[in-house]
C-alpha positions in Angstrom: 121.9 8.9 244.1 121.2 5.8 246.2 121.5 2.6 244.1 118.0 1.1 243.6 117.7 -2.2 245.4 114.2 -3.3 244.4 111.3 -2.7 241.9 109.5 -0.8 244.6 112.3 1.7 245.0 112.3 2.2 241.2 108.6 2.9 241.2 109.0 5.3 244.1 111.6 7.2 242.1 109.4 7.2 239.0 106.5 8.6 241.0 108.7 11.3 242.5 110.1 12.4 239.2 106.6 12.6 237.6 105.3 14.5 240.6 108.0 17.2 240.3 106.9 18.0 236.7 104.2 20.6 235.8 102.3 19.5 232.7 101.0 23.0 232.2 104.4 24.7 232.2 106.0 25.7 229.0 109.0 23.8 227.8 111.0 23.8 224.6 112.3 20.7 222.8 115.3 21.4 220.6 116.6 18.7 218.3 120.3 18.0 218.9 120.6 14.9 216.8 123.4 14.7 214.3 121.4 16.1 211.4 120.1 19.2 213.3 123.5 19.8 214.8 124.9 20.0 211.3 122.4 22.7 210.6 123.3 24.7 213.7 120.9 23.6 216.4 123.6 23.9 219.1 123.8 27.6 218.4 120.0 27.9 218.6 120.0 26.1 221.9 122.7 28.4 223.4 120.9 31.5 222.1 117.6 30.4 223.6 119.2 29.7 227.0 120.8 33.1 227.1 117.6 34.9 226.1 115.6 33.1 228.7 118.2 33.7 231.4 118.1 37.4 230.7 114.4 37.6 231.1 114.3 35.4 234.2 116.8 37.8 235.8 114.5 40.6 234.9 111.5 38.7 236.3 109.8 38.9 232.9 109.2 35.2 232.4 108.6 32.0 234.5 111.0 29.2 234.3 110.9 27.6 230.8 112.7 24.3 230.6 114.9 23.7 227.5 115.2 20.0 226.6 117.9 19.1 224.2 116.4 16.0 222.5 117.7 13.4 220.0 116.5 13.2 216.4 112.9 14.4 215.9 112.8 12.8 212.5 112.1 15.6 210.1 115.8 16.1 209.3 115.4 18.1 206.1 113.6 20.9 208.1 116.2 21.3 210.8 117.0 22.8 213.1 113.7 21.8 214.7 112.1 23.4 217.8 108.8 22.4 219.4 107.1 24.4 222.1 105.1 22.4 224.6 102.4 21.9 225.8 101.0 23.8 222.8 102.9 21.5 220.4 104.0 24.4 218.2 106.4 23.2 215.5 109.1 25.5 214.2 111.5 24.6 211.4 114.7 26.0 210.0 115.2 27.9 213.2 118.3 30.1 213.4 119.9 31.9 216.4 118.6 35.2 215.0 115.0 33.9 215.4 115.3 33.2 219.1 114.5 36.7 220.4 111.3 36.7 218.3 110.4 33.3 219.5 110.7 34.3 223.1 108.8 37.6 222.7 106.1 36.4 220.3 105.5 32.8 221.3 106.8 32.2 224.8 105.7 35.6 226.2 103.0 36.7 223.8 101.4 33.4 222.9 101.5 34.1 219.2 102.9 31.9 216.4 105.5 33.1 213.9 104.2 32.2 210.4 107.5 32.1 208.6 108.8 29.4 210.9 105.8 27.2 210.7 105.5 24.2 208.3 103.7 25.0 205.1 102.1 22.1 203.1 103.8 22.2 199.7 100.6 20.9 198.0 97.9 23.0 199.6 100.2 25.9 200.8 98.3 25.6 204.1 100.2 26.5 207.2 100.3 23.8 209.9 101.0 24.9 213.5 101.0 21.7 215.6 103.6 19.0 215.1 101.1 16.1 215.1 99.1 17.7 212.4 102.0 17.8 209.9 101.4 14.9 207.4 105.0 13.7 207.9 104.2 12.9 211.5 100.5 12.3 211.3 100.9 9.4 208.9 103.4 7.5 211.0 102.9 5.1 213.8 105.7 5.8 216.3 106.6 3.2 218.9 110.4 3.2 219.0 110.5 6.9 218.1 107.6 7.9 220.4 109.8 9.7 222.9 112.7 10.7 220.7 111.6 14.3 220.6 110.5 14.6 224.2 113.3 13.3 226.4 116.9 14.2 227.0 118.9 11.2 226.0 121.6 12.0 228.5 119.2 12.0 231.5 118.0 8.6 232.7 115.3 10.3 234.8 113.6 11.5 231.6 113.5 7.9 230.4 112.1 6.6 233.7 109.5 9.4 233.7 107.9 8.2 230.4 107.8 4.6 231.6 111.3 3.5 230.9 112.7 0.5 232.9 109.2 -0.7 233.8 109.6 -3.8 231.6 112.9 -4.8 233.2 111.5 -5.5 236.7 108.5 -7.2 235.2 110.9 -9.6 233.3 113.2 -10.1 236.2 110.7 -10.7 239.0 107.5 -12.0 237.4 108.6 -14.0 234.3 110.8 -17.0 233.9 113.5 -16.9 231.1 111.5 -19.4 229.0 108.4 -17.4 229.5 110.1 -14.2 228.2 111.3 -16.2 225.1 107.8 -17.5 224.6 106.5 -14.0 224.6 109.0 -12.8 222.1 108.2 -15.8 219.8 104.4 -15.2 220.1 104.8 -11.5 219.3 106.3 -12.4 215.9 109.2 -10.1 216.3 111.8 -10.6 213.5 115.3 -9.3 213.4 115.4 -5.7 212.1 119.0 -6.0 210.9 118.3 -7.3 207.4 117.5 -11.1 207.2 114.4 -10.9 209.4 115.1 -14.1 211.3 112.5 -14.7 214.1 114.0 -13.2 217.2 112.5 -15.6 219.8 113.8 -18.6 217.9 117.3 -17.2 218.0 117.0 -16.5 221.7 115.8 -20.0 222.4 118.6 -21.6 220.4 121.2 -19.5 222.3 119.7 -20.4 225.7 119.6 -24.1 224.8 123.2 -24.1 223.4 125.7 -25.9 225.7 128.1 -23.7 227.6 128.1 -21.7 230.8 129.4 -18.5 229.3 127.1 -16.7 226.8 127.1 -13.3 225.2 124.6 -10.9 223.8 125.6 -8.3 221.2 123.9 -5.3 219.8 124.8 -4.6 216.1 124.9 -0.8 215.6 127.4 -1.0 212.7 125.1 0.8 210.2 127.0 1.0 207.0 124.3 1.6 204.3 124.6 4.8 202.4 121.9 7.2 203.5 120.8 5.1 206.5 120.8 6.4 210.0 118.0 4.7 211.9 120.2 2.9 214.5 122.3 6.0 215.0 119.2 8.1 215.7 117.8 5.6 218.2 121.0 5.4 220.2 121.4 9.2 220.1 117.8 9.8 221.0 116.8 7.0 223.4 119.9 4.8 224.3 118.2 3.4 227.5 115.5 1.7 225.4 118.2 -0.3 223.6 120.0 -1.1 226.9 116.8 -2.2 228.6 116.0 -4.6 225.8 119.6 -6.0 226.0 119.3 -6.6 229.7 116.0 -8.4 229.4 117.4 -10.5 226.5 120.5 -11.4 228.5 118.4 -12.6 231.4 116.3 -14.7 229.1 119.3 -16.2 227.4 121.4 -16.7 230.5 124.1 -14.1 229.6 126.1 -11.9 231.9 128.1 -9.9 229.4 127.0 -7.8 226.5 128.7 -5.8 223.7 127.4 -3.0 221.6 129.3 -2.7 218.3 129.0 0.9 217.1 130.1 2.3 213.8 133.3 4.4 214.2 131.6 7.4 212.5 129.0 7.7 215.2 130.7 9.7 218.0 127.5 11.2 219.4 125.8 7.8 219.6 128.8 6.4 221.5 128.8 9.4 223.8 125.1 9.0 224.7 125.3 5.2 225.1 128.4 5.5 227.3 126.5 8.0 229.5 123.5 5.6 229.5 125.7 2.8 230.8 127.1 4.9 233.6 123.7 6.1 234.7 122.1 2.7 234.6 124.9 1.3 236.7 124.6 4.2 239.2 120.9 3.5 239.6 121.3 -0.2 240.0 119.7 -1.1 236.7 123.0 -2.6 235.3 125.9 -4.4 236.7 125.9 -6.5 239.9 122.6 -7.7 241.4 120.3 -5.6 239.2 117.4 -4.2 241.3 118.2 -6.8 244.0 117.2 -9.7 241.6 120.5 -11.5 241.9 121.1 -11.2 238.1 124.4 -9.6 237.0 124.9 -8.1 233.6 127.4 -5.6 232.1 127.9 -4.1 228.7 131.0 -2.9 226.9 131.2 -0.6 223.8 133.2 -1.7 220.8 134.0 0.8 218.1 133.8 -0.6 214.6 136.6 -0.2 212.1 134.6 1.3 209.3 134.1 -1.8 207.2 130.7 -2.4 205.7 131.2 -6.2 205.9 131.4 -6.0 209.7 127.6 -5.6 209.8 127.5 -9.3 209.0 127.3 -11.3 212.3 130.3 -13.5 212.0 132.5 -10.7 210.7 131.3 -8.5 213.5 132.2 -11.2 216.0 135.7 -11.5 214.5 136.1 -7.7 214.8 135.2 -7.7 218.5 137.8 -10.4 219.1 140.4 -8.2 217.5 140.6 -10.2 214.3 140.2 -9.1 210.7 136.5 -8.5 210.0 135.8 -11.5 207.7 132.7 -13.7 207.6 132.9 -17.4 208.2 130.9 -20.4 206.9 127.3 -20.5 208.1 127.2 -24.1 209.0 128.3 -23.1 212.5 125.8 -20.6 214.0 126.8 -17.8 216.3 124.1 -18.9 218.8 126.2 -22.0 219.2 129.7 -20.7 218.7 130.2 -17.0 218.5 132.4 -14.7 220.6 135.4 -16.7 221.7 133.6 -19.8 220.6 130.8 -19.3 223.1 127.1 -19.1 222.4 126.3 -15.5 221.3 123.0 -13.8 220.5 123.3 -10.9 218.1 120.4 -8.5 217.3 120.1 -5.1 215.7 119.5 -1.9 217.6 115.9 -1.7 216.5 115.3 -5.3 217.5 116.5 -4.7 221.1 114.5 -1.5 221.4 111.3 -3.4 220.6 111.7 -5.8 223.5 110.6 -3.5 226.4 107.4 -2.6 224.5 106.6 -6.3 224.0 107.2 -7.2 227.6 105.1 -4.3 228.8 102.2 -4.6 226.4 102.2 -8.3 225.6 102.8 -10.5 222.6 99.2 -10.1 221.2 99.5 -6.3 221.2 102.7 -6.4 219.1 101.3 -9.1 216.8 98.3 -7.0 216.1 100.5 -4.5 214.3 101.7 -5.2 210.7 101.0 -8.2 208.5 100.6 -12.0 209.1 104.3 -12.7 208.8 105.8 -9.2 209.4 104.8 -7.8 212.8 105.3 -4.4 214.4 106.6 -1.3 212.9 109.5 -0.6 210.6 112.0 2.3 210.6 113.3 3.8 207.4 115.6 6.6 206.6 113.6 8.1 203.7 116.0 10.0 201.5 116.7 10.9 197.9 114.3 12.8 195.6 111.5 13.1 198.1 110.0 16.3 199.6 110.1 15.1 203.3 113.5 13.7 203.9 113.9 12.1 207.4 113.5 9.2 209.8 110.1 7.6 209.7 108.4 4.8 211.5 105.4 3.0 209.9 103.5 -0.2 210.5 104.6 -3.2 208.5 102.4 -3.7 205.4 102.1 0.0 204.5 102.4 0.4 200.8 105.3 2.1 199.1 102.9 4.6 197.7 101.6 5.6 201.2 105.1 5.8 202.5 106.6 7.9 199.8 103.6 10.2 199.0 101.7 10.4 202.3 104.6 10.5 204.7 107.3 11.6 202.3 105.2 14.2 200.6 105.9 12.9 197.1 108.8 13.5 194.7 110.6 16.7 195.0 110.8 19.4 192.3 107.5 18.2 190.9 109.2 15.5 188.9 107.9 12.0 188.2 108.6 9.1 190.5 110.8 6.5 188.8 112.0 3.9 191.4 112.8 3.4 195.1 115.6 1.3 196.4 115.0 -0.5 199.7 117.4 -2.4 201.8 120.6 -0.4 201.3 123.3 -1.0 198.6 122.3 -4.7 198.4 118.7 -3.9 197.9 116.7 -3.8 194.7 115.1 -1.0 192.8 111.4 -1.1 192.7 109.5 0.6 189.8 106.5 2.8 189.6 104.3 -0.1 188.6 104.8 -1.7 192.1 104.1 1.4 194.2 101.2 -0.4 195.8 103.5 -3.2 197.0 103.2 -3.8 200.8 106.4 -3.0 202.8 107.1 -6.3 204.5 109.8 -8.9 204.4 108.2 -11.3 202.0 106.8 -8.8 199.5 110.0 -6.9 199.1 112.0 -10.1 198.6 109.6 -11.4 196.0 110.0 -8.1 194.1 113.7 -8.5 194.0 114.6 -6.3 196.9 114.7 -6.7 200.6 113.8 -5.0 203.9 117.5 -4.8 204.9 118.3 -2.5 207.8 115.8 0.2 206.6 117.4 2.4 204.0 115.0 3.8 201.4 116.2 5.9 198.5 113.6 7.6 196.2 114.6 8.2 192.6 112.9 10.5 190.0 112.8 10.7 186.2 116.3 12.1 186.0 117.9 9.0 187.5 119.7 6.5 185.2 119.1 3.0 186.5 122.1 1.6 184.8 124.2 4.2 186.6 122.5 3.3 189.9 123.4 -0.3 189.4 127.0 0.7 188.6 127.2 3.0 191.6 126.1 0.4 194.2 128.2 -2.4 192.6 131.2 -0.1 193.0 130.3 0.5 196.6 130.0 -3.2 197.3 133.1 -4.0 195.3 135.1 -1.6 197.5 133.5 -3.0 200.7 134.0 -6.7 199.9 136.4 -8.3 202.4 137.9 -10.3 199.5 137.7 -13.7 201.3 135.4 -15.3 198.6 136.7 -15.4 195.0 133.1 -15.2 193.7 132.5 -11.9 195.6 136.0 -10.4 195.2 136.3 -11.1 191.5 132.7 -11.3 190.5 131.9 -7.8 191.7 134.9 -6.4 189.8 133.7 -8.0 186.6 130.1 -6.8 187.1 131.3 -3.3 187.7 133.6 -3.4 184.6 130.6 -4.5 182.4 128.3 -1.8 183.9 131.0 0.9 183.5 131.4 -0.1 179.8 127.6 0.2 179.2 127.6 3.7 180.8 130.5 4.7 178.6 128.7 3.6 175.4 130.8 0.5 175.0 128.1 -2.0 175.8 127.2 -5.0 173.7 124.1 -7.2 173.6 126.1 -10.1 175.1 126.8 -8.0 178.2 123.2 -8.5 179.4 123.6 -12.3 179.5 127.1 -11.9 181.0 125.7 -9.7 183.8 123.0 -12.3 184.5 125.6 -15.1 184.7 127.9 -13.1 187.0 125.0 -12.3 189.3 124.1 -16.0 189.6 127.7 -16.9 190.5 128.2 -14.1 193.0 124.8 -14.8 194.7 125.3 -18.6 194.7 128.9 -19.0 195.7 129.5 -16.2 198.2 130.0 -16.8 201.9 128.1 -14.0 203.5 125.1 -11.8 202.8 127.2 -9.1 201.3 128.0 -11.3 198.4 124.7 -13.2 198.2 122.7 -10.0 198.0 125.2 -7.9 196.0 123.6 -8.7 192.6 120.2 -7.2 193.7 120.7 -3.7 192.3 121.8 -5.2 188.9 119.1 -7.9 188.8 116.3 -5.6 189.7 117.3 -2.9 187.2 117.7 -5.5 184.5 114.2 -6.9 185.4 112.3 -3.6 185.6 114.4 -1.2 183.5 115.7 -3.5 180.7 114.8 -0.8 178.1 117.3 1.6 179.6 120.1 -1.0 179.3 119.1 -1.6 175.7 119.0 2.1 175.0 122.6 2.4 176.3 123.7 -0.6 174.3 121.9 -0.3 171.0 121.1 3.4 170.7 124.1 4.7 172.5 121.7 6.9 174.5 121.1 7.5 178.2 117.3 8.2 178.5 117.8 10.0 181.8 120.6 12.2 180.5 123.1 11.1 183.2 125.9 9.0 181.5 128.2 11.7 180.1 129.6 9.6 177.3 126.1 9.2 175.8 124.6 12.7 176.1 124.9 16.1 174.6 123.3 19.3 176.0 121.7 21.6 173.6 119.8 24.9 174.0 116.5 24.9 172.1 116.3 28.2 170.3 112.6 28.5 170.4 112.5 28.1 174.1 115.5 30.2 175.1 114.7 33.7 176.4 118.3 34.8 176.7 118.0 35.3 180.4 121.6 34.4 181.0 121.1 32.1 183.9 122.9 29.2 182.2 125.7 31.5 181.0 126.4 32.8 184.4 126.5 29.4 186.1 128.4 27.4 183.5 131.8 26.5 185.2 133.6 26.1 181.8 132.3 29.3 180.2 131.0 27.1 177.4 127.8 29.1 176.9 127.7 32.3 174.9 124.9 34.6 173.7 123.5 38.2 173.9 121.0 39.2 176.4 117.4 38.3 175.4 118.8 36.3 172.5 119.1 32.5 172.2 122.3 31.2 173.7 124.6 28.5 172.3 126.7 25.8 174.0 130.3 25.2 172.8 130.5 21.4 172.7 134.3 21.5 172.8 134.2 23.2 176.2 131.2 21.5 177.7 131.9 19.0 180.4 128.3 17.8 180.6 127.8 18.7 184.2 124.2 19.6 183.7 124.2 22.8 185.6 122.7 24.6 182.6 119.7 22.3 182.6 119.3 22.6 186.3 119.1 26.4 186.3 117.0 26.9 183.2 113.4 27.9 184.1 112.1 27.5 180.6 113.1 23.9 179.8 115.3 25.3 177.0 118.3 23.1 177.8 117.7 19.5 176.7 119.6 16.3 176.3 120.0 14.9 172.8 
């Protein structure tokens, strides 16, 4: 490959790549994101390659390209396989299905019903990917090409328009003009706080000092969140292109991407993207002949949740303990090695090429007055369609959970949704029509955060939820602040006591006081937002706290110290399902006769209730 020396050469290459592709030819996209890999998609891809090779050798089939893509989003249904150009969507594909797919679909043009998506509400079979409600109700910008391109091949990214914003920024826009465009677009940081991106860029550009840095924060530590990982795994060049444009606007020549240690595939793909971009003259010295130099280094995180905070992240890159510092000195003025440093999240950087290409007004037309563009969420928990979703800002929680997510799984009632990760709040059913934007979620006692969204059903104990997330944050606190270090320990102790039936009325006031101290006196956002799970559950689910304290009862049947499982004689058919599954052999009874639970042996695991089809096992 000859290093590209000008925008004209880049366009010539783009035109050549596109000209070599046959839009009418069949090709297969197989998801090889982390989720589908865990379900066996690598074996599916290998089996398909072998099957196609055998038929090509026998001259039975034309060349069918197999494209191993990043995350296609519908993680719960993996391994996923989409046949183009027909857009046929197959789910839960196994290596044993490959021969049938080749014979029936690729050679015969027929679909395989058992591999197609079936709408759980209407039982209707859906053939095409874009007709599935999970996809149809999204607005995909950052994820638009995740299921279409090979993330390890820069030519795929170039073919779909990648690296077209970079020459526009370098050759037709001044740095201040780029920053103005980002400001006018209304883009806000997607890492949690939602600070206006353009304002941060301008502050960094205007900060005194010749050496400046840009940093991409990919230290995604929220339980159940994987948006940043999926973008880097699926389309690493979109992040890199945004970083290069931002570096040019700010006046930086060195960048870092801080990636969570547990993301080996993301690191592999981003490292490959750096190598390819440099080979093609899109990174490094004299980018596209513009005279602008920029390079990027990868830094692996140490596994600490607190390192998602900007100053702790900076300290970690410098080789120091990942601890936050006081906020009166901003990183845009004194960050890495005391130099001006601009730090943005993966999703923020990935939005930049779109804004430069399509304009500020286009981006500003999406979303709400103060929250522009789209938002990415990892929609997990008790929801039918678990996966990675992208929706316009301002969509309601109801639309997101029920239209995109397909509603609550197992036909149970929706109870709450937590947004914003472990430091987010739990929003109740009464607020399902709340718009999903920065201000609305904050007013409701939660936050946008980095995009985690956990759906909870009627069997979720909200006191236990508050206890769980407080325990997580307690373990992840760096310990620098007394308020955070000791306050979270005391909050967890009180919540633990309530869950164990030892709660007192005074505990509710004590929790409120502890939350006020932790939020008001902590140094970084881990501490200042840590009370959100407690405060929001106290606010919206106070009756559950009082039931635990006054009635010594857990309404959801979760807290073991406060529940007893009992088989209702009138409902028990004696089918034996609970008897067979009980790990303690605590259930006895004759076939077709009511069964009984030995309370001395019962460990209250709830398996009996889960397997009973007649609602005969109840909590008392």
